N, CA, C and O atoms as a printed pandas DataFrame, in Angstrom:
     atom_number atom_name residue_name chain_id  residue_number  x_coord  y_coord  z_coord
0              1         N          MET        A               1   81.195  105.892   84.125
1              2        CA          MET        A               1   82.557  105.743   84.591
2              3         C          MET        A               1   83.436  105.358   83.403
3              4         O          MET        A               1   83.076  104.469   82.631
4              5         N          THR        A               2   84.560  106.005   83.253
5              6        CA          THR        A               2   85.467  105.799   82.135
6              7         C          THR        A               2   86.532  104.777   82.492
7              8         O          THR        A               2   87.105  104.819   83.581
8              9         N          GLU        A               3   86.796  103.855   81.564
9             10        CA          GLU        A               3   87.898  102.917   81.755
10            11         C          GLU        A               3   89.192  103.624   81.416
11            12         O          GLU        A               3   89.264  104.335   80.413
12            13         N          ARG        A               4   90.217  103.444   82.234
13            14        CA          ARG        A               4   91.496  104.117   82.010
14            15         C          ARG        A               4   92.593  103.086   81.783
15            16         O          ARG        A               4   92.524  101.975   82.308
16            17         N          PRO        A               5   93.597  103.450   81.007
17            18        CA          PRO        A               5   94.741  102.549   80.870
18            19         C          PRO        A               5   95.471  102.445   82.208
19            20         O          PRO        A               5   95.538  103.416   82.960
20            21         N          ASP        A               6   96.009  101.281   82.497
21            22        CA          ASP        A               6   96.717  101.058   83.753
22            23         C          ASP        A               6   98.151  101.573   83.634
23            24         O          ASP        A               6   98.961  101.005   82.900
24            25         N          ARG        A               7   98.461  102.647   84.357
25            26        CA          ARG        A               7   99.799  103.241   84.320
26            27         C          ARG        A               7  100.467  103.169   85.684
27            28         O          ARG        A               7  101.351  103.969   85.990
28            29         N          ARG        A               8  100.057  102.238   86.481
29            30        CA          ARG        A               8  100.552  102.143   87.842
30            31         C          ARG        A               8  102.026  101.782   87.887
31            32         O          ARG        A               8  102.508  100.954   87.115
32            33         N          ARG        A               9  102.738  102.432   88.822
33            34        CA          ARG        A               9  104.158  102.145   89.007
34            35         C          ARG        A               9  104.369  101.007   89.996
35            36         O          ARG        A               9  105.446  100.413   90.043
36            37         N          ALA        A              10  103.344  100.704   90.785
37            38        CA          ALA        A              10  103.476   99.658   91.803
38            39         C          ALA        A              10  102.192   98.843   91.825
39            40         O          ALA        A              10  101.120   99.345   91.490
40            41         N          ALA        A              11  102.309   97.591   92.220
41            42        CA          ALA        A              11  101.138   96.724   92.325
42            43         C          ALA        A              11  100.196   97.261   93.394
43            44         O          ALA        A              11  100.634   97.779   94.422
44            45         N          ARG        A              12   98.912   97.133   93.142
45            46        CA          ARG        A              12   97.894   97.602   94.092
46            47         C          ARG        A              12   97.035   96.451   94.546
47            48         O          ARG        A              12   96.876   95.447   93.851
48            49         N          ILE        A              13   96.484   96.623   95.737
49            50        CA          ILE        A              13   95.539   95.642   96.252
50            51         C          ILE        A              13   94.237   96.352   96.597
51            52         O          ILE        A              13   94.249   97.529   96.957
52            53         N          PRO        A              14   93.117   95.647   96.490
53            54        CA          PRO        A              14   91.833   96.243   96.874
54            55         C          PRO        A              14   91.748   96.287   98.399
55            56         O          PRO        A              14   91.278   95.336   99.024
56            57         N          GLU        A              15   92.187   97.358   98.980
57            58        CA          GLU        A              15   92.278   97.482  100.436
58            59         C          GLU        A              15   91.431   98.657  100.897
59            60         O          GLU        A              15   91.601   99.776  100.415
60            61         N          ARG        A              16   90.527   98.408  101.822
61            62        CA          ARG        A              16   89.678   99.457  102.374
62            63         C          ARG        A              16   90.297   99.965  103.676
63            64         O          ARG        A              16   90.376   99.236  104.665
64            65         N          CYS        A              17   90.731  101.218  103.659
65            66        CA          CYS        A              17   91.323  101.869  104.825
66            67         C          CYS        A              17   90.674  103.239  104.985
67            68         O          CYS        A              17   90.246  103.855  104.009
68            69         N          ARG        A              18   90.609  103.694  106.203
69            70        CA          ARG        A              18   90.143  105.066  106.428
70            71         C          ARG        A              18   91.244  106.035  106.042
71            72         O          ARG        A              18   92.423  105.801  106.306
72            73         N          VAL        A              19   90.838  107.130  105.413
73            74        CA          VAL        A              19   91.785  108.179  105.052
74            75         C          VAL        A              19   91.097  109.528  105.252
75            76         O          VAL        A              19   89.928  109.703  104.906
76            77         N          ALA        A              20   91.836  110.465  105.811
77            78        CA          ALA        A              20   91.351  111.838  105.946
78            79         C          ALA        A              20   92.223  112.689  105.036
79            80         O          ALA        A              20   93.439  112.508  104.983
80            81         N          PHE        A              21   91.595  113.621  104.318
81            82        CA          PHE        A              21   92.376  114.470  103.425
82            83         C          PHE        A              21   91.864  115.901  103.475
83            84         O          PHE        A              21   90.714  116.168  103.822
84            85         N          ARG        A              22   92.756  116.803  103.117
85            86        CA          ARG        A              22   92.376  118.210  102.961
86            87         C          ARG        A              22   93.202  118.795  101.822
87            88         O          ARG        A              22   94.344  118.397  101.592
88            89         N          ALA        A              23   92.609  119.735  101.126
89            90        CA          ALA        A              23   93.286  120.386  100.011
90            91         C          ALA        A              23   94.399  121.277  100.532
91            92         O          ALA        A              23   94.260  121.922  101.570
92            93         N          ILE        A              24   95.496  121.305   99.807
93            94        CA          ILE        A              24   96.603  122.208  100.115
94            95         C          ILE        A              24   96.556  123.314   99.085
95            96         O          ILE        A              24   96.754  123.082   97.893
96            97         N          ARG        A              25   96.292  124.514   99.557
97            98        CA          ARG        A              25   96.233  125.673   98.661
98            99         C          ARG        A              25   97.112  126.763   99.236
99           100         O          ARG        A              25   97.094  127.024  100.439
100          101         N          GLU        A              26   97.876  127.393   98.371
101          102        CA          GLU        A              26   98.755  128.474   98.806
102          103         C          GLU        A              26   97.919  129.590   99.423
103          104         O          GLU        A              26   96.949  130.058   98.827
104          105         N          GLY        A              27   98.308  130.009  100.624
105          106        CA          GLY        A              27   97.629  131.088  101.307
106          107         C          GLY        A              27   96.354  130.694  102.023
107          108         O          GLY        A              27   95.793  131.501  102.763
108          109         N          ALA        A              28   95.873  129.456  101.820
109          110        CA          ALA        A              28   94.634  129.021  102.467
110          111         C          ALA        A              28   94.926  128.515  103.872
111          112         O          ALA        A              28   95.946  127.872  104.118
112          113         N          ARG        A              29   94.030  128.812  104.772
113          114        CA          ARG        A              29   94.152  128.347  106.156
114          115         C          ARG        A              29   92.884  127.605  106.538
115          116         O          ARG        A              29   91.809  127.837  105.984
116          117         N          ASP        A              30   93.039  126.715  107.494
117          118        CA          ASP        A              30   91.888  125.997  108.045
118          119         C          ASP        A              30   91.066  125.286  106.971
119          120         O          ASP        A              30   89.837  125.346  106.989
120          121         N          ALA        A              31   91.734  124.620  106.045
121          122        CA          ALA        A              31   91.018  123.862  105.030
122          123         C          ALA        A              31   90.231  122.741  105.699
123          124         O          ALA        A              31   90.691  122.139  106.670
124          125         N          LYS        A              32   89.064  122.474  105.180
125          126        CA          LYS        A              32   88.185  121.434  105.714
126          127         C          LYS        A              32   88.789  120.049  105.475
127          128         O          LYS        A              32   89.252  119.745  104.376
128          129         N          THR        A              33   88.776  119.222  106.511
129          130        CA          THR        A              33   89.239  117.843  106.388
130          131         C          THR        A              33   88.042  116.965  106.043
131          132         O          THR        A              33   86.975  117.089  106.644
132          133         N          THR        A              34   88.230  116.086  105.080
133          134        CA          THR        A              34   87.178  115.187  104.623
134          135         C          THR        A              34   87.569  113.753  104.938
135          136         O          THR        A              34   88.700  113.340  104.684
136          137         N          ALA        A              35   86.638  113.002  105.489
137          138        CA          ALA        A              35   86.860  111.577  105.754
138          139         C          ALA        A              35   86.464  110.789  104.508
139          140         O          ALA        A              35   85.465  111.096  103.856
140          141         N          ALA        A              36   87.252  109.777  104.188
141          142        CA          ALA        A              36   86.981  108.960  103.013
142          143         C          ALA        A              36   87.474  107.540  103.276
143          144         O          ALA        A              36   87.947  107.220  104.366
144          145         N          GLN        A              37   87.353  106.704  102.258
145          146        CA          GLN        A              37   87.828  105.326  102.344
146          147         C          GLN        A              37   88.550  104.979  101.049
147          148         O          GLN        A              37   88.124  105.369   99.962
148          149         N          THR        A              38   89.641  104.244  101.179
149          150        CA          THR        A              38   90.361  103.824   99.984
150          151         C          THR        A              38   89.616  102.677   99.302
151          152         O          THR        A              38   88.877  101.928   99.940
152          153         N          LEU        A              39   89.828  102.561   98.004
153          154        CA          LEU        A              39   89.368  101.406   97.235
154          155         C          LEU        A              39   90.525  100.466   96.968
155          156         O          LEU        A              39   90.368   99.246   96.945
156          157         N          ASN        A              40   91.715  101.072   96.762
157          158        CA          ASN        A              40   92.916  100.263   96.605
158          159         C          ASN        A              40   94.113  101.068   97.073
159          160         O          ASN        A              40   94.036  102.278   97.284
160          161         N          LEU        A              41   95.220  100.359   97.229
161          162        CA          LEU        A              41   96.378  100.942   97.886
162          163         C          LEU        A              41   97.650  100.320   97.331
163          164         O          LEU        A              41   97.687   99.131   97.016
164          165         N          SER        A              42   98.696  101.142   97.214
165          166        CA          SER        A              42  100.013  100.644   96.825
166          167         C          SER        A              42  101.070  101.504   97.481
167          168         O          SER        A              42  100.753  102.454   98.198
168          169         N          ALA        A              43  102.316  101.173   97.238
169          170        CA          ALA        A              43  103.416  101.959   97.783
170          171         C          ALA        A              43  103.572  103.294   97.065
171          172         O          ALA        A              43  104.273  104.177   97.558
172          173         N          SER        A              44  102.928  103.457   95.907
173          174        CA          SER        A              44  103.073  104.716   95.171
174          175         C          SER        A              44  101.827  105.592   95.206
175          176         O          SER        A              44  101.884  106.753   94.801
176          177         N          GLY        A              45  100.707  105.062   95.679
177          178        CA          GLY        A              45   99.495  105.865   95.707
178          179         C          GLY        A              45   98.286  105.075   96.136
179          180         O          GLY        A              45   98.398  103.969   96.664
180          181         N          LEU        A              46   97.119  105.662   95.902
181          182        CA          LEU        A              46   95.872  105.025   96.311
182          183         C          LEU        A              46   94.724  105.551   95.476
183          184         O          LEU        A              46   94.845  106.555   94.773
184          185         N          CYS        A              47   93.616  104.854   95.571
185          186        CA          CYS        A              47   92.361  105.309   94.985
186          187         C          CYS        A              47   91.388  105.427   96.143
187          188         O          CYS        A              47   91.281  104.516   96.963
188          189         N          LEU        A              48   90.675  106.548   96.215
189          190        CA          LEU        A              48   89.697  106.728   97.285
190          191         C          LEU        A              48   88.370  107.178   96.720
191          192         O          LEU        A              48   88.278  107.588   95.563
192          193         N          VAL        A              49   87.340  107.097   97.552
193          194        CA          VAL        A              49   86.017  107.581   97.200
194          195         C          VAL        A              49   85.806  108.894   97.937
195          196         O          VAL        A              49   85.875  108.938   99.166
196          197         N          ALA        A              50   85.548  109.970   97.187
197          198        CA          ALA        A              50   85.342  111.295   97.761
198          199         C          ALA        A              50   83.903  111.752   97.509
199          200         O          ALA        A              50   83.290  111.357   96.517
200          201         N          PRO        A              51   83.369  112.576   98.400
201          202        CA          PRO        A              51   81.997  113.051   98.217
202          203         C          PRO        A              51   81.854  114.156   97.169
203          204         O          PRO        A              51   80.747  114.436   96.709
204          205         N          SER        A              52   82.967  114.779   96.792
205          206        CA          SER        A              52   82.905  115.844   95.791
206          207         C          SER        A              52   84.104  115.746   94.852
207          208         O          SER        A              52   85.099  115.087   95.150
208          209         N          ARG        A              53   83.982  116.417   93.715
209          210        CA          ARG        A              53   85.031  116.379   92.696
210          211         C          ARG        A              53   86.308  117.030   93.213
211          212         O          ARG        A              53   86.268  118.065   93.877
212          213         N          LEU        A              54   87.437  116.410   92.901
213          214        CA          LEU        A              54   88.743  116.976   93.195
214          215         C          LEU        A              54   89.418  117.276   91.862
215          216         O          LEU        A              54   89.290  116.510   90.907
216          217         N          GLU        A              55   90.122  118.373   91.804
217          218        CA          GLU        A              55   90.739  118.802   90.553
218          219         C          GLU        A              55   92.048  118.072   90.293
219          220         O          GLU        A              55   92.839  117.841   91.208
220          221         N          ARG        A              56   92.266  117.712   89.033
221          222        CA          ARG        A              56   93.514  117.078   88.626
222          223         C          ARG        A              56   94.689  117.991   88.981
223          224         O          ARG        A              56   94.606  119.208   88.817
224          225         N          ASP        A              57   95.773  117.403   89.465
225          226        CA          ASP        A              57   97.005  118.080   89.888
226          227         C          ASP        A              57   96.862  118.823   91.215
227          228         O          ASP        A              57   97.817  119.450   91.675
228          229         N          GLN        A              58   95.694  118.761   91.829
229          230        CA          GLN        A              58   95.508  119.354   93.149
230          231         C          GLN        A              58   96.310  118.531   94.168
231          232         O          GLN        A              58   96.368  117.305   94.078
232          233         N          HIS        A              59   96.920  119.214   95.127
233          234        CA          HIS        A              59   97.683  118.528   96.168
234          235         C          HIS        A              59   96.847  118.400   97.433
235          236         O          HIS        A              59   96.130  119.319   97.829
236          237         N          LEU        A              60   96.962  117.222   98.056
237          238        CA          LEU        A              60   96.185  116.917   99.252
238          239         C          LEU        A              60   97.110  116.489  100.384
239          240         O          LEU        A              60   98.092  115.782  100.161
240          241         N          ALA        A              61   96.791  116.920  101.591
241          242        CA          ALA        A              61   97.423  116.382  102.793
242          243         C          ALA        A              61   96.598  115.161  103.180
243          244         O          ALA        A              61   95.372  115.240  103.267
244          245         N          LEU        A              62   97.265  114.034  103.413
245          246        CA          LEU        A              62   96.582  112.762  103.675
246          247         C          LEU        A              62   97.011  112.175  105.015
247          248         O          LEU        A              62   98.175  112.276  105.403
248          249         N          GLU        A              63   96.069  111.565  105.714
249          250        CA          GLU        A              63   96.358  110.749  106.890
250          251         C          GLU        A              63   95.669  109.416  106.673
251          252         O          GLU        A              63   94.440  109.334  106.679
252          253         N          LEU        A              64   96.453  108.387  106.484
253          254        CA          LEU        A              64   95.971  107.065  106.123
254          255         C          LEU        A              64   96.071  106.131  107.322
255          256         O          LEU        A              64   97.156  105.926  107.865
256          257         N          SER        A              65   94.944  105.567  107.733
257          258        CA          SER        A              65   94.920  104.648  108.871
258          259         C          SER        A              65   95.064  103.217  108.365
259          260         O          SER        A              65   94.165  102.680  107.717
260          261         N          LEU        A              66   96.203  102.612  108.668
261          262        CA          LEU        A              66   96.468  101.243  108.229
262          263         C          LEU        A              66   96.246  100.281  109.389
263          264         O          LEU        A              66   96.635  100.552  110.526
264          265         N          GLU        A              67   95.625   99.173  109.084
265          266        CA          GLU        A              67   95.383   98.152  110.101
266          267         C          GLU        A              67   96.709   97.702  110.701
267          268         O          GLU        A              67   97.666   97.417  109.981
268          269         N          GLY        A              68   96.750   97.642  112.019
269          270        CA          GLY        A              68   97.954   97.184  112.697
270          271         C          GLY        A              68   98.938   98.286  113.035
271          272         O          GLY        A              68   99.930   98.038  113.720
272          273         N          ARG        A              69   98.680   99.515  112.562
273          274        CA          ARG        A              69   99.559  100.649  112.888
274          275         C          ARG        A              69   98.844  101.577  113.852
275          276         O          ARG        A              69   97.681  101.930  113.657
276          277         N          LYS        A              70   99.555  101.961  114.885
277          278        CA          LYS        A              70   98.987  102.852  115.894
278          279         C          LYS        A              70   98.753  104.247  115.326
279          280         O          LYS        A              70   97.684  104.825  115.521
280          281         N          ASP        A              71   99.744  104.787  114.629
281          282        CA          ASP        A              71   99.655  106.141  114.082
282          283         C          ASP        A              71   99.369  106.105  112.586
283          284         O          ASP        A              71   99.785  105.175  111.895
284          285         N          PRO        A              72   98.661  107.114  112.085
285          286        CA          PRO        A              72   98.385  107.140  110.641
286          287         C          PRO        A              72   99.642  107.454  109.842
287          288         O          PRO        A              72  100.581  108.067  110.349
288          289         N          VAL        A              73   99.643  107.026  108.590
289          290        CA          VAL        A              73  100.685  107.413  107.643
290          291         C          VAL        A              73  100.330  108.818  107.168
291          292         O          VAL        A              73   99.217  109.061  106.701
292          293         N          VAL        A              74  101.277  109.733  107.290
293          294        CA          VAL        A              74  101.067  111.121  106.879
294          295         C          VAL        A              74  101.798  111.338  105.561
295          296         O          VAL        A              74  102.987  111.046  105.436
296          297         N          ALA        A              75  101.054  111.861  104.572
297          298        CA          ALA        A              75  101.625  112.028  103.238
298          299         C          ALA        A              75  101.002  113.225  102.546
299          300         O          ALA        A              75   99.986  113.765  102.982
300          301         N          VAL        A              76  101.633  113.620  101.466
301          302        CA          VAL        A              76  101.055  114.572  100.517
302          303         C          VAL        A              76  100.901  113.805   99.214
303          304         O          VAL        A              76  101.791  113.053   98.817
304          305         N          GLY        A              77   99.785  113.997   98.562
305          306        CA          GLY        A              77   99.542  113.326   97.295
306          307         C          GLY        A              77   99.002  114.292   96.265
307          308         O          GLY        A              77   98.468  115.352   96.592
308          309         N          ARG        A              78   99.154  113.899   95.008
309          310        CA          ARG        A              78   98.663  114.702   93.880
310          311         C          ARG        A              78   97.551  113.932   93.193
311          312         O          ARG        A              78   97.699  112.746   92.899
312          313         N          VAL        A              79   96.428  114.611   92.934
313          314        CA          VAL        A              79   95.309  113.997   92.230
314          315         C          VAL        A              79   95.716  113.764   90.779
315          316         O          VAL        A              79   96.085  114.699   90.069
316          317         N          VAL        A              80   95.644  112.512   90.349
317          318        CA          VAL        A              80   96.012  112.135   88.989
318          319         C          VAL        A              80   94.774  112.065   88.103
319          320         O          VAL        A              80   94.822  112.422   86.926
320          321         N          TRP        A              81   93.669  111.604   88.675
321          322        CA          TRP        A              81   92.409  111.541   87.942
322          323         C          TRP        A              81   91.250  111.550   88.926
323          324         O          TRP        A              81   91.418  111.231   90.103
324          325         N          CYS        A              82   90.067  111.920   88.431
325          326        CA          CYS        A              82   88.859  111.956   89.246
326          327         C          CYS        A              82   87.676  111.654   88.342
327          328         O          CYS        A              82   87.433  112.376   87.375
328          329         N          ASP        A              83   86.931  110.585   88.649
329          330        CA          ASP        A              83   85.779  110.175   87.850
330          331         C          ASP        A              83   84.531  110.124   88.716
331          332         O          ASP        A              83   84.565  109.621   89.839
332          333         N          GLU        A              84   83.426  110.646   88.189
333          334        CA          GLU        A              84   82.152  110.542   88.890
334          335         C          GLU        A              84   81.709  109.089   88.898
335          336         O          GLU        A              84   81.904  108.366   87.921
336          337         N          ASP        A              85   81.112  108.665   90.005
337          338        CA          ASP        A              85   80.692  107.272   90.149
338          339         C          ASP        A              85   79.429  107.224   91.011
339          340         O          ASP        A              85   79.500  106.969   92.213
340          341         N          GLY        A              86   78.282  107.469   90.394
341          342        CA          GLY        A              86   77.014  107.349   91.091
342          343         C          GLY        A              86   76.830  108.303   92.268
343          344         O          GLY        A              86   76.386  107.880   93.335
344          345         N          GLY        A              87   77.154  109.552   92.098
345          346        CA          GLY        A              87   76.953  110.534   93.155
346          347         C          GLY        A              87   78.172  110.790   94.024
347          348         O          GLY        A              87   78.184  111.730   94.818
348          349         N          SER        A              88   79.185  109.969   93.881
349          350        CA          SER        A              88   80.457  110.218   94.561
350          351         C          SER        A              88   81.545  110.222   93.488
351          352         O          SER        A              88   81.249  110.148   92.295
352          353         N          TYR        A              89   82.797  110.309   93.914
353          354        CA          TYR        A              89   83.896  110.401   92.950
354          355         C          TYR        A              89   85.014  109.436   93.330
355          356         O          TYR        A              89   85.445  109.383   94.481
356          357         N          ARG        A              90   85.469  108.683   92.349
357          358        CA          ARG        A              90   86.659  107.847   92.512
358          359         C          ARG        A              90   87.843  108.717   92.135
359          360         O          ARG        A              90   87.850  109.351   91.081
360          361         N          VAL        A              91   88.865  108.744   93.021
361          362        CA          VAL        A              91   89.992  109.651   92.830
362          363         C          VAL        A              91   91.297  108.872   92.922
363          364         O          VAL        A              91   91.553  108.189   93.914
364          365         N          GLY        A              92   92.124  108.977   91.881
365          366        CA          GLY        A              92   93.451  108.370   91.877
366          367         C          GLY        A              92   94.471  109.388   92.379
367          368         O          GLY        A              92   94.529  110.514   91.885
368          369         N          ILE        A              93   95.265  108.989   93.350
369          370        CA          ILE        A              93   96.237  109.886   93.974
370          371         C          ILE        A              93   97.602  109.216   94.004
371          372         O          ILE        A              93   97.718  108.053   94.389
372          373         N          CYS        A              94   98.639  109.951   93.597
373          374        CA          CYS        A              94  100.003  109.435   93.736
374          375         C          CYS        A              94  100.678  110.195   94.879
375          376         O          CYS        A              94  100.506  111.405   95.024
376          377         N          PHE        A              95  101.442  109.467   95.679
377          378        CA          PHE        A              95  102.159  110.093   96.785
378          379         C          PHE        A              95  103.295  110.950   96.231
379          380         O          PHE        A              95  104.023  110.516   95.338
380          381         N          THR        A              96  103.448  112.163   96.758
381          382        CA          THR        A              96  104.547  113.035   96.348
382          383         C          THR        A              96  105.491  113.324   97.505
383          384         O          THR        A              96  106.623  113.756   97.285
384          385         N          TRP        A              97  105.040  113.093   98.735
385          386        CA          TRP        A              97  105.868  113.333   99.924
386          387         C          TRP        A              97  105.337  112.485  101.055
387          388         O          TRP        A              97  104.129  112.315  101.215
388          389         N          LEU        A              98  106.262  111.955  101.839
389          390        CA          LEU        A              98  105.903  111.197  103.037
390          391         C          LEU        A              98  106.776  111.639  104.195
391          392         O          LEU        A              98  107.948  111.974  104.020
392          393         N          ARG        A              99  106.191  111.636  105.369
393          394        CA          ARG        A              99  106.967  111.893  106.569
394          395         C          ARG        A              99  108.063  110.834  106.648
395          396         O          ARG        A              99  107.814  109.671  106.331
396          397         N          GLU        A             100  109.251  111.207  107.059
397          398        CA          GLU        A             100  110.391  110.279  107.061
398          399         C          GLU        A             100  110.058  108.972  107.779
399          400         O          GLU        A             100  110.394  107.893  107.290
400          401         N          GLU        A             101  109.404  109.063  108.930
401          402        CA          GLU        A             101  109.087  107.831  109.669
402          403         C          GLU        A             101  108.040  106.977  108.950
403          404         O          GLU        A             101  107.873  105.801  109.270
404          405         N          ASP        A             102  107.333  107.569  107.974
405          406        CA          ASP        A             102  106.335  106.801  107.236
406          407         C          ASP        A             102  106.902  106.150  105.979
407          408         O          ASP        A             102  106.231  105.328  105.355
408          409         N          ARG        A             103  108.117  106.503  105.603
409          410        CA          ARG        A             103  108.730  105.846  104.441
410          411         C          ARG        A             103  108.816  104.339  104.669
411          412         O          ARG        A             103  108.625  103.559  103.736
412          413         N          ARG        A             104  109.098  103.931  105.884
413          414        CA          ARG        A             104  109.133  102.503  106.205
414          415         C          ARG        A             104  107.739  101.890  106.041
415          416         O          ARG        A             104  107.603  100.737  105.632
416          417         N          ALA        A             105  106.709  102.671  106.362
417          418        CA          ALA        A             105  105.343  102.168  106.209
418          419         C          ALA        A             105  105.064  101.830  104.751
419          420         O          ALA        A             105  104.372  100.852  104.468
420          421         N          LEU        A             106  105.594  102.628  103.812
421          422        CA          LEU        A             106  105.398  102.326  102.400
422          423         C          LEU        A             106  106.118  101.053  102.004
423          424         O          LEU        A             106  105.624  100.288  101.175
424          425         N          GLU        A             107  107.270  100.823  102.582
425          426        CA          GLU        A             107  107.958   99.558  102.329
426          427         C          GLU        A             107  107.105   98.405  102.838
427          428         O          GLU        A             107  107.005   97.359  102.195
428          429         N          VAL        A             108  106.490   98.610  104.006
429          430        CA          VAL        A             108  105.600   97.589  104.564
430          431         C          VAL        A             108  104.400   97.383  103.649
431          432         O          VAL        A             108  104.003   96.246  103.397
432          433         N          ILE        A             109  103.813   98.484  103.143
433          434        CA          ILE        A             109  102.688   98.377  102.210
434          435         C          ILE        A             109  103.116   97.607  100.967
435          436         O          ILE        A             109  102.403   96.714  100.509
436          437         N          SER        A             110  104.270   97.951  100.425
437          438        CA          SER        A             110  104.767   97.287   99.234
438          439         C          SER        A             110  104.933   95.789   99.460
439          440         O          SER        A             110  104.534   94.983   98.620
440          441         N          GLU        A             111  105.522   95.414  100.592
441          442        CA          GLU        A             111  105.698   94.001  100.921
442          443         C          GLU        A             111  104.348   93.322  101.113
443          444         O          GLU        A             111  104.148   92.191  100.670
444          445         N          TYR        A             112  103.423   94.013  101.773
445          446        CA          TYR        A             112  102.085   93.484  102.019
446          447         C          TYR        A             112  101.368   93.222  100.699
447          448         O          TYR        A             112  100.766   92.166  100.508
448          449         N          VAL        A             113  101.439   94.185   99.798
449          450        CA          VAL        A             113  100.806   94.039   98.488
450          451         C          VAL        A             113  101.437   92.875   97.729
451          452         O          VAL        A             113  100.728   92.044   97.164
452          453         N          ARG        A             114  102.754   92.816   97.715
453          454        CA          ARG        A             114  103.451   91.745   97.006
454          455         C          ARG        A             114  103.070   90.374   97.557
455          456         O          ARG        A             114  102.869   89.430   96.793
456          457         N          ASP        A             115  102.972   90.265   98.874
457          458        CA          ASP        A             115  102.634   88.993   99.497
458          459         C          ASP        A             115  101.195   88.557   99.196
459          460         O          ASP        A             115  100.910   87.361   99.124
460          461         N          ARG        A             116  100.293   89.521   99.023
461          462        CA          ARG        A             116   98.886   89.191   98.792
462          463         C          ARG        A             116   98.582   88.909   97.332
463          464         O          ARG        A             116   97.532   88.350   97.016
464          465         N          LEU        A             117   99.491   89.288   96.432
465          466        CA          LEU        A             117   99.245   89.070   95.001
466          467         C          LEU        A             117   99.474   87.649   94.621
467          468         O          LEU        A             117   99.312   87.288   93.455
C-alpha cells in the first residue's frame, strides 16, 4: 500500500457506512451494482473498500446509507486513486454531483465531521 500526500479539501472522519456503486459508462446499460463500505467520509468525498480495481477518473453512481437518514444520499463521484490492499482495493472518490435534496445532507456530514474532530 502506497502512502499518499493528503490533498483533502474537507476534514474526514473514519466512518463506516454502506455504499452501493456502479460504473457510469457512455452507452452502457444495466451496469452491475456493487455493495461496499466506506473507510472515511467527508463533505467532498469518501474512501471505500472495493472488491476489484477501479480506474482513475472513472465516474461512479453512488448511493450512500447514512445512519439516521431514511433515504440514501445519491451522488456521482470520480475515482481519484485506487490502491490494492490485501486482495481488495481502497478507493478515493470525490463527489462531482449530488441530488439537490442531498446537498443538505453534505452540509450535515460536514457539520458532523467538524463536531467529531
